[in-house]
N, C-alpha and C positions, 0 to 999 in steps of 0.2 A: 679365460680371464687372466690378465697379466698379474703375476704374483708380486705384488708390491706391498711391502710391510709398512704400516703406520705404527701401530702398537699391537699388543696381544689382543686387546679388546676393541680396537678401532680398525675396521677392515676397509680396504680400498675395493670399491665395486664399480669403478668408472670404466670407460671404454675409449680406446684410441681409434680414430677414423682416418685411415690412410688413403681413402678414396676421394675425400673432399678436396676440391681444387681451390675454392674461394670461401673465405670466412665472411659472413655477412654479405655475401655475393659481391665482395669488392676487394678483399685482402688475399693476395696470393699465398697459398700454403704449400711450399715445396716439400714439407715434411708432415703433412696432415695436421690433425687437431686432436687434442685430448679433451674429453668431457669427464671431469672428475666428479665422483660421488663417493660417499663414505657411509659406513654402517657402524654405529656404536652398540656393542653387545653388553648389556648390563641387566639388572632386574627389569628395567624397561628398555626397550630397543628403539633406537632412533635412526631413521634413514636421513642422511644429510644430503638433500637435493636429489633430483633425478638426472636425466640426460636428454640429449637431442633425440628427436623422433627417428632420425636416420639410424641410430644405434639402439633403439628401444628394445628390440628383441634380445640383443646380447646383454644389455643392461639388466633386464629382468632375470636372465639366466645367471648373471653374476650375483644379483641380489638373493635369489633362491639358494644358490650354492653357499653363500655366506651365512644365510639364516639357518641352514641345516634343519629345516622343519619347524623352527620357531616362527612366531607371528610378530611383526613389528607393531609397536604402540604409537609411534609418532613419525610423521614426515616433516622435517624442518625445511622450510623453503627460504633460503637466503636471498634468492634473486629470481624474478619471474620471467626473465628473458627465455624464449622458447628453447634455446640450446641447453638450458638446465631444467626447465619446468615442463617440457612437453608431455611427460608421462604422469603428471599429477593425477589426472582423472582415472587413468588406468590403475594406478596404485589405490586410489580411493575405491574403485570398483572391486579390485582383487581382495582388499582387506577392509571389509565394511565397518570394522570397529576402530580403525586407525584415526588418530587425531592429527590434524594438519596445523603446524605451527608457523605463524607468520605475523606480520604487523598489519595494521588497518589497510594500508595501501596494497599489501600482498593480495588481500581478498578482493579488493576492487579490481585489480588487474586479472585475477583468476576468473572473475565473472565476465570480464571483457573477452578473455581468450577462450573460455570454455562455455560461456553462457549458463554457468551453474552457480547456484547459491550454496556455498560450503559452510554457512554459518552454524549449522547443526553439529559440525565436527571441528570447528575452528578453535584454536588456542591463540588468542591475539596477545602478542607481547609488545612491550615498549622498552625504552632505554633502561638497562639495569635489571630487567626481569630475569628470573632464573627458572630453569627447568631441571628438577632433580630426576635422575635416571637410576640412582643407586649409588655406587661408588663415583660415578661420573655426575657432574652437574654443569649444565650449560648456562652461561651468562650472555645476554643479548645486548648488542650495541647497534643503534640505528645509524646507518652510514649512507644517507641519501645522496644521490648523484655521484656515486662511485660504482657504476656510472648511470644508474637508473634511480628514480625517486623512491622506489620501495626497498632498495637494497639494505640488508642488515648483515651483520657478522656475529659470530659467537665464539666463546672461549670455554674450553673444557679445563676446569681447574685440576682434575686428577692427572691427566697426561700433558698438561700445559700446551694444549693444541689451540691454535688460533685458526678458525675456519673463516677465511678472508674473502669469500665470494670471488669476484673477478680480480680483486687486487692481488698483486704478485703473480699474476698469470702470464702465460706466454703462448705464442703460436707453436705448433709442432706436436706430434704424437710423443708419448712418453719414452719410446725407444729411439727417438731422434738423437743422434750423437752430434751435439752442437753446443756451443757456448750459451749458457742461460741468458746472459745479459743482452746479446744481440737481438734475439727474437722477443725477449721480454721488453726491451726498449721499443722495438717496432710495435709491439702490441700495446704498450702503455700509451705512447704518444698518439696513436691512431684510434684507440678505443676509449681511453680514459683521459687523455691529455688535456682536454678543455677544463677539467675539474680539479685543478691543482689545489685550490683552497680546501676543497672537500677532502682530498687525500691527506692534506696536512692535518685536518681534524681527526682522521683515522689514526694517523701516526701518533698524535698526542694521546689518544685513547690507548693505543697499543703500548705506548711507553710505560703505562701504569701496570701492565701485565707482565708476568714472568713467562715469556713465550719460549718454548723449547722446540716446537714444530709449527710450521705454517702449512695449512692445507688449502690451497686455492682451488677454484673451479676449473682452471686450465693449467697445464704445465706440471712440472715435477713438484712433489712434496719436498718442502725445504726443511732440512734438519741440521745442516751445518752452515757455519759462517753466516748466521742470520744478520749480523751487524752489517755485512757487506750488502745484502739484498735490501735491507731496510734503509741503509745509507743511500743507495741508488734511488730508491723511491723518494727519499727526502730531497735529494738533488733535483730529480725530475719534476717533482710536484712544486718546487720553488721556482721552476723555470730557469734554473741556473745551468750554465754550460757544464757538461761533464768533462770535456777535453778541450784543450787549446788547439786550434787548427782552423783552416779555411775550407769551407765546403762550397764548391763552385757548381751551380746547377745551370744548365743551358739547354736551349733548343736551337736548331739551325736548319733553315729551309734548304739552302743550297751549299752549305759548308763553310761560308765565310765567318759566321759567328763562332762556329766550332774552331776554326783556325785562330781566331782571336783568343778563345778560351785556352787553347794549347799554349799560346805565347804567354798568357797571364800565369798559367800554372808554372811555366819555366821561370818567369820573373820572380814569383813568390818563393820557389825553391832556391833560386840563386840568392835571395835575400835572407835565407835561413828560416823560412816559415816552419813551425814545428811539425805540421801535417797539412797536406793538401789532398783533398778528395774531390773527385769530379764525377758528375752524373749527367746523363742525357735525359732530360725530362720527357722526350718523345719516345724513348725506348726502355728506360730503366723503370723499375717499380716505384710508382709515386709514393707508396707507403714507406719505402726505404728512404726516399728522398726527404720526406717529412721527418723521419727518425734522425737522419744525419743533420738536418737543419737545426734540430734541437740539441743534438749531441755536441756540436762545435760552437765556439764563441763568435765565429765570423762566418758570414754567408755572402756569396756573390750570386746574383741572378743575371744571366746574360740571355737576351731574347730578342727576336726580330719583331718589328712592327707588322701588324696584320689587320687589314680591313679597318684602318684608322684606329686600331686598338693594339692588343697584345696577342702574340701567337698563342693559340689555345692551350697547348701543354703547360706553358708558363702561367697562363691565367688560372688553370686548374690547380697548379701547385700553390699559388698565392692564396687561392680560396681555401685550400686545405690548411695552410698556415694560420690564416685568419680564424677559421673555425676552431682550431685547436689552441687558440690563445697565445700565439707566438709572441715572444717578448724578450727583453734584456739581451739583445744581440747587436753586433755591429754589422752593417750591411753595405755592400757595394753593388752598383748597378751598371750594366753594360747594355746599351740598346743598339739595334741595327735597323736602318731604314734607307731605302734607295732614293725616295723622293719626298717623303713627309714622315720623318721619324716620330712615332707616337708611343712606342713601348715604354720609354723612360718615364714619361708623364704618368702613364697608367700605373706602372710599378711604384713610383714615388708616392702616388696617392694611396695605394694599398698599404704601404709601410707606414705612411703618416698616420694611418688609423690604428696602428698597433702600439702597444705600451713599451716605453723605454727602448726604442729602436734608435740607434745612432746611424744615420745615413751619411756615408762618406762622400767627400768630394775628391775628384770630379765624377760626375755622371758621364761615363764614356759613351760618346755618340759616334757610331760608325756609319759612314755613308757607303753602303754596298760592300766594300772591303776595306781592310786596314790600309791607312796611308801614314805618312810621317806624322801628321798631327794627331790622328787617333791613336797611333802607337805610343806617342809621347804621353797622351792622356792615360793610356793603359799603364805605362810606367809609373805615372803619378798615383794611380789607384793602387798599384802594387806597393808603393812606398807607404801609402796611408794604411794599408792592411797589415803591414809588418812593423809599424812604429812600436 
């Protein structure tokens, strides 16, 4: 078990999985994933969530080591997604007297996942309910759709710990030596991003608490500079840009759209753009592209026409943006088509369906390769992006 300190009486019993390549079978994990779980040792003992079945054996070993022969009284289930709840029934079997703490939806999902009725040992809580453990006392907050409907969070008044479920989580094992914000941002926008209004509700509840430690279900325990982490969550959940800059995403079948993007990048830098970042939608991680689209205040999508529509990698990217509630950005479009350009029309229709999107003129239309007219249009777009 990784020797991670929470407090003297709140123990970390989670597991990092360095072998997992994809989270939710779609998000690339260059540094693995942490499945966090905690144990509160008091007059009554509470397990705070379990872990993914992939790491179940190690998780039970960590639990037994931390218990040192004692028997847990409660299993608190903040989130029923299998990466945290897979071992609930094994805990129930191992400790026949344990009570399982959740809300009404928790036990509905438990029956769906496990086919078991846990009502005989259920402690059903609602907003503001408390669970006394001795010196520790947990207060529960219902936080639906961050990012599942049954999610709840809890606060330990003794040690000022906010158990935040998936909020404030990140990709990566706990020994990953990387900046928190980068992988927390990619995690937030791809996992939680659609539910900004619900995250704002959580932040309002958290503002009334004296929080000294945040214990998420993924990623590091946060003990320092909490205003920084909470501030980023506030920015992200309001869909406000984090940084000024232009993020250019493109895909290119034969290289001509890429050549246009390279010219546009130089034009923007020559005009003093604060930051220009470029990604190839056919080769780069789509989840990182979604992350950067939300990070910067301006976006350019450059894509070829394909089968009277849009080249598939760009189509996939726009579908991700739409699903994650992309909004409050300035967007420029570049299309390429040799005989019947259609990409621009498709992209424009997608962005027209999103909130508070400013579509810049001109829509640059390239016929096969840049010529004097389309290069002039590209210059005009660069001007519009840097006004």
